[in-house]
Structure formats: C-alpha cells, structure tokens
VOLUM-483932 format. One record per atom (N, C-alpha, C, O): residue number from 1; atom name; y, x, z. Coordinates in steps of 0.2 Angstrom, whole numbers. Atoms other than C-alpha are relative to their C-alpha. Layout:
VOLUM-483932
MILUM   i at     y     x     z
MILUM NUM CA     Y     X     Z
...
end
This chain:
VOLUM-483932
MILUM   i at     y     x     z
MILUM   1  N    -8    -1     0
MILUM   1 CA   394  1208  -256
MILUM   1  C     1    -2    -5
MILUM   1  O    -2     1   -10
MILUM   2  N    -2     3     8
MILUM   2 CA   403  1199  -270
MILUM   2  C     6     4    -1
MILUM   2  O    10     5     3
MILUM   3  N    -5    -5     2
MILUM   3 CA   413  1211  -280
MILUM   3  C     7    -5     0
MILUM   3  O     5   -10    -4
MILUM   4  N    -6     5    -1
MILUM   4 CA   430  1200  -279
MILUM   4  C     5     3    -6
MILUM   4  O     8    -1   -10
MILUM   5  N    -3    -2     5
MILUM   5 CA   439  1212  -291
MILUM   5  C    -2    -3    -7
MILUM   5  O     2    -4   -11
MILUM   6  N     1     3     6
MILUM   6 CA   428  1205  -305
MILUM   6  C     1    -7    -2
MILUM   6  O    -2    -9    -7
MILUM   7  N    -5     5     3
MILUM   7 CA   439  1189  -304
MILUM   7  C     4     2    -2
MILUM   7  O     5    -2    -7
MILUM   8  N    -6    -1     4
MILUM   8 CA   453  1197  -310
MILUM   8  C    -1    -1    -7
MILUM   8  O     3    -3   -11
MILUM   9  N     2     0     7
MILUM   9 CA   443  1200  -327
MILUM   9  C     1    -8    -3
MILUM   9  O     3   -10    -8
MILUM  10  N     0    11     1
MILUM  10 CA   441  1178  -326
MILUM  10  C     5     0    -3
MILUM  10  O    11     2    -2
MILUM  11  N    -6     6     3
MILUM  11 CA   450  1167  -337
MILUM  11  C     0    -6     5
MILUM  11  O    -3    -7    10
MILUM  12  N     0     7    -5
MILUM  12 CA   455  1151  -330
MILUM  12  C    -6    -8    -5
MILUM  12  O    -5   -14    -4
MILUM  13  N     4     3     5
MILUM  13 CA   440  1144  -343
MILUM  13  C    -4    -5     5
MILUM  13  O    -6    -1     9
MILUM  14  N     7     6    -1
MILUM  14 CA   427  1128  -337
MILUM  14  C    -5     3     2
MILUM  14  O    -8     2     8
MILUM  15  N     7    -5    -2
MILUM  15 CA   414  1141  -337
MILUM  15  C     0     4     5
MILUM  15  O    -4     3     9
MILUM  16  N    -3    -5    -6
MILUM  16 CA   421  1154  -326
MILUM  16  C     0    -5     6
MILUM  16  O    -4    -3    10
MILUM  17  N    -1     3    -7
MILUM  17 CA   426  1140  -313
MILUM  17  C    -7    -3     1
MILUM  17  O    -9    -1     7
MILUM  18  N     6     3    -2
MILUM  18 CA   409  1131  -313
MILUM  18  C    -5     5     3
MILUM  18  O    -9     4     8
MILUM  19  N     6    -5    -3
MILUM  19 CA   399  1146  -311
MILUM  19  C     2     4     7
MILUM  19  O     7     8     7
MILUM  20  N    -3    -2    -6
MILUM  20 CA   400  1150  -292
MILUM  20  C    -3     6     3
MILUM  20  O    -2     6     9
MILUM  21  N     6    -5    -2
MILUM  21 CA   388  1165  -291
MILUM  21  C     4     4     3
MILUM  21  O     2     7     7
MILUM  22  N    -2    -5    -4
MILUM  22 CA   402  1177  -286
MILUM  22  C     5    -1     7
MILUM  22  O     9     3     9
MILUM  23  N    -3     1    -6
MILUM  23 CA   407  1168  -272
MILUM  23  C    -5    -2     6
MILUM  23  O    -4    -2    12
MILUM  24  N     4     2    -7
MILUM  24 CA   390  1163  -264
MILUM  24  C    -1     5     6
MILUM  24  O    -4     4    11
MILUM  25  N     1    -3    -7
MILUM  25 CA   389  1177  -252
MILUM  25  C     6     2     2
MILUM  25  O     6     7     6
MILUM  26  N    -7    -1    -4
MILUM  26 CA   407  1177  -247
MILUM  26  C    -1    -1     6
MILUM  26  O     2     2    11
MILUM  27  N    -1     4    -8
MILUM  27 CA   405  1168  -231
MILUM  27  C    -9    -2     2
MILUM  27  O   -13    -4    -3
MILUM  28  N     6    -1    -4
MILUM  28 CA   389  1166  -220
MILUM  28  C    -1    -8     1
MILUM  28  O     4   -11     4
MILUM  29  N     2     7    -3
MILUM  29 CA   381  1147  -217
MILUM  29  C     5    -1     7
MILUM  29  O     8    -5     9
MILUM  30  N    -4     4    -6
MILUM  30 CA   389  1150  -200
MILUM  30  C     5     0     1
MILUM  30  O     8    -4     5
MILUM  31  N    -7     2     2
MILUM  31 CA   406  1153  -207
MILUM  31  C     1    -8    -1
MILUM  31  O     4   -11     3
MILUM  32  N     0     7     2
MILUM  32 CA   404  1136  -216
MILUM  32  C    -1    -5     9
MILUM  32  O     2   -10    11
MILUM  33  N     3     4    -7
MILUM  33 CA   397  1129  -198
MILUM  33  C     7     0     4
MILUM  33  O    10    -5     5
MILUM  34  N    -5    -2    -2
MILUM  34 CA   413  1137  -190
MILUM  34  C     6    -5    -2
MILUM  34  O     8    -9     2
MILUM  35  N    -3     4     3
MILUM  35 CA   424  1128  -203
MILUM  35  C     0    -6     0
MILUM  35  O     5    -9     0
MILUM  36  N     1     6     0
MILUM  36 CA   416  1111  -202
MILUM  36  C     3    -2     8
MILUM  36  O     6    -8     9
MILUM  37  N    -4     3    -4
MILUM  37 CA   420  1111  -183
MILUM  37  C     5     2     1
MILUM  37  O     7     1     7
MILUM  38  N    -7    -1     0
MILUM  38 CA   438  1116  -186
MILUM  38  C     3    -8    -2
MILUM  38  O     8   -11     1
MILUM  39  N    -1     6     0
MILUM  39 CA   438  1101  -194
MILUM  39  C     1    -4     1
MILUM  39  O     7    -8     1
MILUM  40  N    -2     4    -6
MILUM  40 CA   432  1091  -184
MILUM  40  C     4    -2     6
MILUM  40  O     4    -7     8
MILUM  41  N    -4     4    -6
MILUM  41 CA   442  1093  -170
MILUM  41  C     7     1    -3
MILUM  41  O    12     3     1
MILUM  42  N    -6     1     4
MILUM  42 CA   457  1093  -183
MILUM  42  C    -1   -10    -1
MILUM  42  O     4   -14     1
MILUM  43  N     2     8     1
MILUM  43 CA   449  1074  -187
MILUM  43  C     3    -3     7
MILUM  43  O     7    -7     8
MILUM  44  N     1     3    -9
MILUM  44 CA   448  1071  -168
MILUM  44  C     8     1     2
MILUM  44  O    11    -4     5
MILUM  45  N    -9     0    -2
MILUM  45 CA   468  1076  -165
MILUM  45  C     3    -5    -5
MILUM  45  O     8    -8    -3
MILUM  46  N    -4     4     7
MILUM  46 CA   473  1065  -181
MILUM  46  C    -4    -8     3
MILUM  46  O     0   -12     4
MILUM  47  N    -3     5    -6
MILUM  47 CA   464  1051  -171
MILUM  47  C     4    -2     4
MILUM  47  O     6    -8     6
MILUM  48  N    -4     1    -6
MILUM  48 CA   471  1053  -158
MILUM  48  C     6    -1    -2
MILUM  48  O     9    -5     2
MILUM  49  N    -8     1     1
MILUM  49 CA   488  1053  -164
MILUM  49  C     1    -6    -4
MILUM  49  O     6   -10    -3
MILUM  50  N    -1     6     4
MILUM  50 CA   485  1040  -177
MILUM  50  C    -2    -7     2
MILUM  50  O     1   -12     0
MILUM  51  N     4     6    -1
MILUM  51 CA   473  1027  -170
MILUM  51  C     2    -2     8
MILUM  51  O     2    -7    10
MILUM  52  N    -1     1    -9
MILUM  52 CA   476  1029  -150
MILUM  52  C     7     0     1
MILUM  52  O     9    -4     4
MILUM  53  N    -9     1    -3
MILUM  53 CA   495  1034  -149
MILUM  53  C     4    -5    -4
MILUM  53  O     8    -8    -1
MILUM  54  N    -4     3     3
MILUM  54 CA   502  1024  -163
MILUM  54  C    -5    -8    -2
MILUM  54  O    -2   -14    -4
MILUM  55  N     3     8    -1
MILUM  55 CA   488  1009  -164
MILUM  55  C     0    -1    -7
MILUM  55  O     0    -7    -9
MILUM  56  N     2     4     7
MILUM  56 CA   485  1010  -184
MILUM  56  C    -7     0     0
MILUM  56  O   -10     4     2
MILUM  57  N     6     2     1
MILUM  57 CA   469  1002  -189
MILUM  57  C    -3     6    -7
MILUM  57  O     0     6   -13
MILUM  58  N     2    -3     6
MILUM  58 CA   459  1013  -199
MILUM  58  C    -9    -4    -1
MILUM  58  O   -12    -6     4
MILUM  59  N     6     3     3
MILUM  59 CA   442  1005  -209
MILUM  59  C    -5     8     0
MILUM  59  O    -3    13    -2
MILUM  60  N     4    -5     3
MILUM  60 CA   426  1016  -210
MILUM  60  C     1     6    -3
MILUM  60  O     1    12    -2
MILUM  61  N     0    -3     5
MILUM  61 CA   430  1020  -227
MILUM  61  C     6     6     1
MILUM  61  O     5    12    -1
MILUM  62  N    -7    -3    -2
MILUM  62 CA   448  1027  -222
MILUM  62  C    -2     6     5
MILUM  62  O    -1    12     4
MILUM  63  N     4    -6    -5
MILUM  63 CA   439  1038  -208
MILUM  63  C    -4     6    -4
MILUM  63  O    -2    12    -6
MILUM  64  N     7    -2     6
MILUM  64 CA   425  1043  -220
MILUM  64  C     6     6    -6
MILUM  64  O     5    12    -7
MILUM  65  N    -4    -4     7
MILUM  65 CA   439  1049  -234
MILUM  65  C     4     4     5
MILUM  65  O     6    10     2
MILUM  66  N    -4    -5    -4
MILUM  66 CA   450  1058  -219
MILUM  66  C    -5     5     3
MILUM  66  O    -2    11     4
MILUM  67  N     5    -5    -2
MILUM  67 CA   436  1068  -213
MILUM  67  C    -4     2    -4
MILUM  67  O    -9     5    -1
MILUM  68  N     0    -3     7
MILUM  68 CA   431  1074  -230
MILUM  68  C     4     3     0
MILUM  68  O     3     9     2
MILUM  69  N    -6    -4     2
MILUM  69 CA   448  1079  -234
MILUM  69  C     0     7     5
MILUM  69  O     1    12     3
MILUM  70  N    -3    -5    -6
MILUM  70 CA   450  1089  -217
MILUM  70  C    -6     4     0
MILUM  70  O    -4    10     2
MILUM  71  N     6    -4     2
MILUM  71 CA   432  1098  -222
MILUM  71  C     1     2    -6
MILUM  71  O    -2     7    -8
MILUM  72  N     0    -5     7
MILUM  72 CA   436  1103  -239
MILUM  72  C     6     4     1
MILUM  72  O     6    10    -2
MILUM  73  N    -5    -7    -1
MILUM  73 CA   452  1111  -233
MILUM  73  C    -3     5     6
MILUM  73  O    -2    11     5
MILUM  74  N     4    -7    -5
MILUM  74 CA   442  1121  -219
MILUM  74  C    -4     3    -4
MILUM  74  O    -4     9    -3
MILUM  75  N     6    -5     4
MILUM  75 CA   428  1126  -231
MILUM  75  C     7     4    -6
MILUM  75  O     7    10    -7
MILUM  76  N    -4    -5     3
MILUM  76 CA   443  1131  -244
MILUM  76  C     4     6     3
MILUM  76  O     6    11    -1
MILUM  77  N    -3    -5    -6
MILUM  77 CA   452  1141  -229
MILUM  77  C    -5     5     2
MILUM  77  O    -4    11     3
MILUM  78  N     3    -7    -2
MILUM  78 CA   438  1150  -224
MILUM  78  C    -2     2    -6
MILUM  78  O    -4     8    -4
MILUM  79  N     1    -7     5
MILUM  79 CA   433  1157  -242
MILUM  79  C     8     3    -1
MILUM  79  O     8    10    -1
MILUM  80  N    -6    -3     1
MILUM  80 CA   451  1160  -245
MILUM  80  C     1     8     4
MILUM  80  O     2    13     1
MILUM  81  N    -3    -6    -4
MILUM  81 CA   453  1171  -229
MILUM  81  C    -6     4     0
MILUM  81  O    -5     9     3
MILUM  82  N     4    -4     0
MILUM  82 CA   436  1177  -231
MILUM  82  C     3     6    -8
MILUM  82  O     1    12    -9
MILUM  83  N    -1    -5     9
MILUM  83 CA   443  1185  -250
MILUM  83  C     5     5     3
MILUM  83  O     4    11     2
MILUM  84  N    -6    -3    -2
MILUM  84 CA   460  1189  -241
MILUM  84  C    -1     7     3
MILUM  84  O     1    12     2
MILUM  85  N     1    -7    -4
MILUM  85 CA   452  1200  -228
MILUM  85  C    -7     6    -5
MILUM  85  O    -8    11    -2
MILUM  86  N     3    -4     2
MILUM  86 CA   439  1208  -240
MILUM  86  C     7     3    -5
MILUM  86  O     7     9    -4
MILUM  87  N    -7    -5     4
MILUM  87 CA   456  1214  -252
MILUM  87  C     4     3     5
MILUM  87  O     8     6     3
MILUM  88  N    -4    -5    -4
MILUM  88 CA   463  1220  -236
MILUM  88  C     7    -2     0
MILUM  88  O    11     2     3
MILUM  89  N    -4     4    -2
MILUM  89 CA   477  1208  -236
MILUM  89  C     2    -3     8
MILUM  89  O    -1    -7    11
MILUM  90  N    -4     2    -8
MILUM  90 CA   490  1205  -219
MILUM  90  C     6    -2     0
MILUM  90  O    10    -2    -4
MILUM  91  N    -8     2    -2
MILUM  91 CA   504  1198  -212
MILUM  91  C     1    -8    -4
MILUM  91  O    -2   -13    -6
MILUM  92  N    -4     4     4
MILUM  92 CA   515  1187  -221
MILUM  92  C    -3     0    -6
MILUM  92  O    -1    -5    -9
MILUM  93  N     5    -1     8
MILUM  93 CA   504  1191  -238
MILUM  93  C    -2    -6     1
MILUM  93  O     1   -11    -1
MILUM  94  N     5     3    -1
MILUM  94 CA   491  1181  -232
MILUM  94  C     3    -7    -2
MILUM  94  O     0   -10    -6
MILUM  95  N    -4     8     0
MILUM  95 CA   502  1163  -230
MILUM  95  C     1     0    -8
MILUM  95  O    -3    -3   -12
MILUM  96  N     0     0     7
MILUM  96 CA   508  1166  -247
MILUM  96  C    -5    -2    -4
MILUM  96  O    -6    -7    -7
MILUM  97  N     6     3     3
MILUM  97 CA   491  1167  -255
MILUM  97  C    -3    -6     0
MILUM  97  O    -4    -9    -5
MILUM  98  N     4     6    -2
MILUM  98 CA   484  1154  -245
MILUM  98  C     4    -7    -3
MILUM  98  O     1   -12    -5
MILUM  99  N    -4     5     3
MILUM  99 CA   499  1142  -251
MILUM  99  C    -2    -1    -8
MILUM  99  O    -3    -6   -11
MILUM 100  N     0     3     5
MILUM 100 CA   496  1145  -268
MILUM 100  C    -8    -1     0
MILUM 100  O    -9    -3    -6
MILUM 101  N     6     2     0
MILUM 101 CA   477  1142  -265
MILUM 101  C     0    -9     0
MILUM 101  O    -4   -13    -3
MILUM 102  N     0     7    -1
MILUM 102 CA   483  1125  -258
MILUM 102  C     4    -6    -5
MILUM 102  O     3   -12    -5
MILUM 103  N    -3     3     4
MILUM 103 CA   494  1121  -270
MILUM 103  C    -5    -3    -7
MILUM 103  O    -5    -8   -10
MILUM 104  N     4     2     6
MILUM 104 CA   481  1123  -284
MILUM 104  C    -5    -6     0
MILUM 104  O    -6   -11    -4
MILUM 105  N     4     6    -5
MILUM 105 CA   469  1112  -273
MILUM 105  C     5    -7    -1
MILUM 105  O     2   -12    -4
MILUM 106  N    -3     8     1
MILUM 106 CA   482  1097  -274
MILUM 106  C     1    -2    -8
MILUM 106  O     0    -7   -12
MILUM 107  N     0     3     7
MILUM 107 CA   485  1099  -291
MILUM 107  C    -8    -3    -4
MILUM 107  O    -8    -8    -8
MILUM 108  N     6     1     1
MILUM 108 CA   467  1098  -295
MILUM 108  C    -2    -6     2
MILUM 108  O    -4   -11    -1
MILUM 109  N     3     7    -1
MILUM 109 CA   463  1083  -284
MILUM 109  C     4    -7    -3
MILUM 109  O     3   -13    -2
MILUM 110  N    -4     6     2
MILUM 110 CA   475  1072  -293
MILUM 110  C    -5    -3    -4
MILUM 110  O    -9     1    -7
MILUM 111  N     5     2     6
MILUM 111 CA   466  1058  -303
MILUM 111  C     1     0    -6
MILUM 111  O    -5    -1    -9
MILUM 112  N    -1    -3     6
MILUM 112 CA   473  1063  -318
MILUM 112  C    -2     6    -3
MILUM 112  O    -3     7    -9
MILUM 113  N     5    -7     3
MILUM 113 CA   466  1080  -319
MILUM 113  C    -8     0     2
MILUM 113  O   -12     2    -2
MILUM 114  N     4    -1    -4
MILUM 114 CA   452  1079  -307
MILUM 114  C    -8    -1    -5
MILUM 114  O   -13     1    -4
MILUM 115  N     7     2     3
MILUM 115 CA   440  1072  -319
MILUM 115  C    -1     4    -8
MILUM 115  O    -6     3   -11
MILUM 116  N     1    -3     5
MILUM 116 CA   443  1082  -334
MILUM 116  C     0     9     2
MILUM 116  O     5    11     4
MILUM 117  N     0    -6    -1
MILUM 117 CA   439  1099  -331
MILUM 117  C     4     5    -7
MILUM 117  O     5    10    -5
MILUM 118  N    -1    -3     6
MILUM 118 CA   445  1105  -348
MILUM 118  C     9     1     0
MILUM 118  O    13     5    -4
MILUM 119  N    -7    -1    -2
MILUM 119 CA   464  1102  -341
MILUM 119  C     0     3     5
MILUM 119  O     5     2     8
MILUM 120  N    -1    -5    -6
MILUM 120 CA   461  1114  -326
MILUM 120  C     4     5    -2
MILUM 120  O    10     7     1
MILUM 121  N    -2    -6     4
MILUM 121 CA   463  1128  -338
MILUM 121  C     8     1     1
MILUM 121  O    10     5     5
MILUM 122  N    -8     2     3
MILUM 122 CA   482  1121  -344
MILUM 122  C     4     0     7
MILUM 122  O     9     4     7
MILUM 123  N    -4    -1    -6
MILUM 123 CA   487  1118  -325
MILUM 123  C    -2     6     5
MILUM 123  O     1     5    10
MILUM 124  N     1    -5    -5
MILUM 124 CA   479  1135  -316
MILUM 124  C     5     6    -5
MILUM 124  O     9     9    -1
MILUM 125  N    -5    -4     3
MILUM 125 CA   489  1145  -330
MILUM 125  C     7    -1     2
MILUM 125  O    10     4     4
MILUM 126  N    -6     1    -1
MILUM 126 CA   505  1137  -327
MILUM 126  C     3     1     8
MILUM 126  O     9     2    10
MILUM 127  N    -3    -1    -7
MILUM 127 CA   504  1139  -308
MILUM 127  C     0    10     0
MILUM 127  O     4    13     3
MILUM 128  N     0    -7     1
MILUM 128 CA   499  1157  -313
MILUM 128  C     7     4    -1
MILUM 128  O     9     9     3
MILUM 129  N    -5    -1     3
MILUM 129 CA   514  1159  -322
MILUM 129  C     6    -2     5
MILUM 129  O    11     3     5
MILUM 130  N    -5     1    -5
MILUM 130 CA   526  1151  -309
MILUM 130  C     1     4     7
MILUM 130  O     7     6    10
MILUM 131  N    -1    -6    -6
MILUM 131 CA   520  1162  -294
MILUM 131  C     1     6    -2
MILUM 131  O     4     9     3
MILUM 132  N    -1    -6     0
MILUM 132 CA   520  1178  -303
MILUM 132  C     7     0    -2
MILUM 132  O    10     5     0
MILUM 133  N    -9     1     0
MILUM 133 CA   539  1173  -308
MILUM 133  C     2     0     5
MILUM 133  O     8     3     5
MILUM 134  N    -4     3    -6
MILUM 134 CA   543  1167  -291
MILUM 134  C    -1     3     5
MILUM 134  O     3     2    10
MILUM 135  N     0    -3    -8
MILUM 135 CA   537  1177  -277
MILUM 135  C    -2     9    -3
MILUM 135  O    -4    11    -8
MILUM 136  N     2    -8     2
MILUM 136 CA   534  1197  -276
MILUM 136  C    -6     2     2
MILUM 136  O    -7     7     4
MILUM 137  N     7    -1    -2
MILUM 137 CA   515  1196  -272
MILUM 137  C    -4     1    -8
MILUM 137  O    -3    -1   -14
MILUM 138  N     5    -3     3
MILUM 138 CA   501  1204  -281
MILUM 138  C    -2    -6    -6
MILUM 138  O    -4   -12    -5
MILUM 139  N     2     4     4
MILUM 139 CA   498  1196  -298
MILUM 139  C    -8    -2    -2
MILUM 139  O   -10    -8    -3
MILUM 140  N     7     1    -1
MILUM 140 CA   479  1201  -297
MILUM 140  C    -3    -4     4
MILUM 140  O    -8    -7     3
MILUM 141  N     0     6    -4
MILUM 141 CA   479  1192  -282
MILUM 141  C    -2    -7     0
MILUM 141  O    -7   -10     0
MILUM 142  N    -2     5     2
MILUM 142 CA   487  1179  -287
MILUM 142  C    -6    -4    -4
MILUM 142  O    -8   -10    -3
MILUM 143  N     5     4     6
MILUM 143 CA   474  1175  -302
MILUM 143  C    -6    -1     6
MILUM 143  O   -10    -6     5
MILUM 144  N     8     1    -3
MILUM 144 CA   458  1179  -288
MILUM 144  C     3    -7     3
MILUM 144  O    -1   -11     3
MILUM 145  N     1     8    -7
MILUM 145 CA   465  1163  -275
MILUM 145  C     1    -3    -5
MILUM 145  O    -3    -8    -4
MILUM 146  N     1     7     3
MILUM 146 CA   468  1151  -291
MILUM 146  C    -8    -1    -1
MILUM 146  O   -11    -6     0
MILUM 147  N     7    -1     3
MILUM 147 CA   451  1157  -297
MILUM 147  C    -5    -4     5
MILUM 147  O    -9    -9     4
MILUM 148  N     3     3    -6
MILUM 148 CA   444  1154  -280
MILUM 148  C     1    -6     4
MILUM 148  O    -4    -8     7
MILUM 149  N     0     4    -1
MILUM 149 CA   452  1141  -276
MILUM 149  C    -3    -6    -3
MILUM 149  O    -6   -11    -1
MILUM 150  N     6     6     4
MILUM 150 CA   444  1131  -293
MILUM 150  C    -5     0     2
MILUM 150  O    -8    -5     3
MILUM 151  N     8     0     0
MILUM 151 CA   428  1137  -290
MILUM 151  C    -1    -5     7
MILUM 151  O    -5   -10     6
MILUM 152  N     2     4    -5
MILUM 152 CA   427  1130  -272
MILUM 152  C     2    -8     1
MILUM 152  O     0   -12     4
MILUM 153  N     0     5     1
MILUM 153 CA   435  1116  -276
MILUM 153  C    -3    -6    -5
MILUM 153  O    -4   -12    -4
MILUM 154  N     4     1     6
MILUM 154 CA   425  1113  -292
MILUM 154  C    -8    -2     4
MILUM 154  O   -12    -7     3
MILUM 155  N     6     1    -4
MILUM 155 CA   410  1115  -279
MILUM 155  C    -1    -7     5
MILUM 155  O    -5   -11     6
MILUM 156  N    -1     6    -6
MILUM 156 CA   414  1104  -267
MILUM 156  C    -1    -8    -3
MILUM 156  O    -4   -13     0
MILUM 157  N    -1     7     3
MILUM 157 CA   419  1089  -279
MILUM 157  C    -8    -1    -5
MILUM 157  O    -9    -7    -7
MILUM 158  N     4     1     4
MILUM 158 CA   403  1091  -291
MILUM 158  C    -5     6     2
MILUM 158  O   -10     5    -1
MILUM 159  N     7    -5     0
MILUM 159 CA   390  1106  -286
MILUM 159  C    -2     1     6
MILUM 159  O    -4    -4    10
MILUM 160  N     4     0    -5
MILUM 160 CA   384  1114  -273
MILUM 160  C     1    -1     6
MILUM 160  O    -3    -4    10
MILUM 161  N    -4     0    -4
MILUM 161 CA   396  1115  -260
MILUM 161  C     1    -7     5
MILUM 161  O     6    -7     9
MILUM 162  N    -2     5    -2
MILUM 162 CA   393  1097  -254
MILUM 162  C     1    -1     8
MILUM 162  O    -3     0    13
MILUM 163  N    -2     1    -7
MILUM 163 CA   402  1092  -238
MILUM 163  C    -5    -5     3
MILUM 163  O    -7   -10     0
MILUM 164  N     4     7    -5
MILUM 164 CA   390  1082  -222
MILUM 164  C     2    -4    -1
MILUM 164  O     8    -6    -2
MILUM 165  N    -5     8     0
MILUM 165 CA   391  1065  -224
MILUM 165  C    -2    -1     9
MILUM 165  O    -6     0    13
MILUM 166  N    -2     1    -8
MILUM 166 CA   398  1061  -208
MILUM 166  C    -4    -7     4
MILUM 166  O    -4   -13     2
MILUM 167  N     2     6    -4
MILUM 167 CA   390  1051  -193
MILUM 167  C     5    -6     2
MILUM 167  O    11    -6     1
MILUM 168  N    -6     6    -4
MILUM 168 CA   397  1035  -185
MILUM 168  C     2     2     5
MILUM 168  O     8    -1     7
MILUM 169  N    -4    -1    -8
MILUM 169 CA   399  1045  -167
MILUM 169  C     6     5    -3
MILUM 169  O    10     7     1
MILUM 170  N    -3    -3     2
MILUM 170 CA   408  1057  -180
MILUM 170  C     7    -4    -2
MILUM 170  O    13    -2    -1
MILUM 171  N    -6     3     1
MILUM 171 CA   420  1044  -186
MILUM 171  C     5    -4     4
MILUM 171  O    10    -6     2
MILUM 172  N    -2     3    -4
MILUM 172 CA   423  1036  -171
MILUM 172  C     0     5     8
MILUM 172  O    -3     3    12
MILUM 173  N     1    -3    -4
MILUM 173 CA   428  1051  -159
MILUM 173  C     3    -4     7
MILUM 173  O     1    -3    13
MILUM 174  N    -2     4    -9
MILUM 174 CA   438  1038  -145
MILUM 174  C    -5    -4     2
MILUM 174  O    -5    -7     7
MILUM 175  N     3     6    -3
MILUM 175 CA   424  1029  -143
MILUM 175  C    -4     3     6
MILUM 175  O    -8     1    10
MILUM 176  N     3    -6    -5
MILUM 176 CA   417  1044  -134
MILUM 176  C     2    -1     7
MILUM 176  O    -3    -2    11
MILUM 177  N    -7    -1    -5
MILUM 177 CA   430  1043  -120
MILUM 177  C    -4    -8     4
MILUM 177  O    -7    -9     9
MILUM 178  N     2     6    -5
MILUM 178 CA   425  1024  -117
MILUM 178  C    -7     0     2
MILUM 178  O    -8    -3     7
MILUM 179  N     7     0    -2
MILUM 179 CA   406  1026  -117
MILUM 179  C     0     6     8
MILUM 179  O    -3     5    13
MILUM 180  N     0    -3    -7
MILUM 180 CA   410  1040  -104
MILUM 180  C     4    -3     7
MILUM 180  O     2    -2    13
MILUM 181  N    -2     3    -6
MILUM 181 CA   421  1032   -93
MILUM 181  C    -4    -7     4
MILUM 181  O    -4    -8    10
MILUM 182  N     6     5    -1
MILUM 182 CA   409  1017   -92
MILUM 182  C    -7     2     3
MILUM 182  O   -10    -1     6
MILUM 183  N     9    -5    -5
MILUM 183 CA   393  1029   -85
MILUM 183  C    -3    -2    -5
MILUM 183  O    -7    -5    -2
MILUM 184  N     3     0     4
MILUM 184 CA   386  1026  -102
MILUM 184  C    -3     7    -3
MILUM 184  O    -8     7    -6
MILUM 185  N    -2    -8     3
MILUM 185 CA   388  1046  -107
MILUM 185  C    -6     5     1
MILUM 185  O    -5    11     0
end
C-alpha cells in the first residue's frame, strides 16, 4: 500500500516526477486491464461516430494515435480514482481533483513542454498556485493530484507504464460487423 500522504512532501522536481515507486502498488494489473477495456470501448464509440456515421477517413496512424490517447487517459483516470478513493474524497470534489489532473496532463503533452522535463516544474507550480487561488479544494490533495498526473504521464511517455501496441483488429472495429454479417466470424 503506497503512502499517498508522502506525496505531499514531494516537490515538482524532475527526479521526483521520474520516480514511480510511490505509485507502483496503487492499482493492480486487473485495474489497468479494466482501464484498457474502458478505453477500447470509448475508441469503438469514437470510430462509430466519426467513421461510420460521419464518413471521416482515418489512416492507420490516426487510429493508432487515437487509441493510444484513449488508453493514456483511462490509465490516468485509474490512478487518480484509486488515489481519491484511498484519500477518502467523495462527491463533486472528486470531479474537481480529476479536472486538475487532466489539465496538468494537457499542458505537459504540448510539444513545447513534453520533451523538456525541467520545464514541468514551472508549469506544475503555476497550476498549483492557480488551483489553490481559484478553488476551495484542499491544497495538499491538489498537490498530490498534480504529482500523480505528472508521474503517470511521465511513465506512459518515457518509462515503465507502456501502452500495449494495438492490433489491426483493435484499430478497425467497424470491420467486425462486416465479417459477422458475411458469416465469416
């Protein structure tokens, strides 16, 4: 069981962000598999809306990037939800803390920021200051959410938490219906 209160003592330094040891035991492999399934379901809905209904043509690369993006968000949500549950946060406050984590990752994903982990400190401190001034949420939990978001994103992008490579079958879910309708499935 990780000690999430220990994250309050951490600063937004690159060494602290790169160290994933505090979060390794936060969720089980089963939770990661569940997050992957949730992301795959959202991806199939995305394909249904964009490709089948609107007729948008997506290349294999675009599909793969979209699926990876859905999986990354699902993994982040799994870690954030586990931390919020462990901290005993309930109700609308959960939504506020999740929003903070999502905003942090959106900023860290920018091309101008992603490659330079030394810049992450400045952006995370800016977000921390912004959220303590704009919300009535607990500053310690805000800091924990920002650190978790940075750690999970860093591990997805550069470290241990690699997203599984999608298969062709996963990238083209609309073809399953065609195969089934022709009696080959």
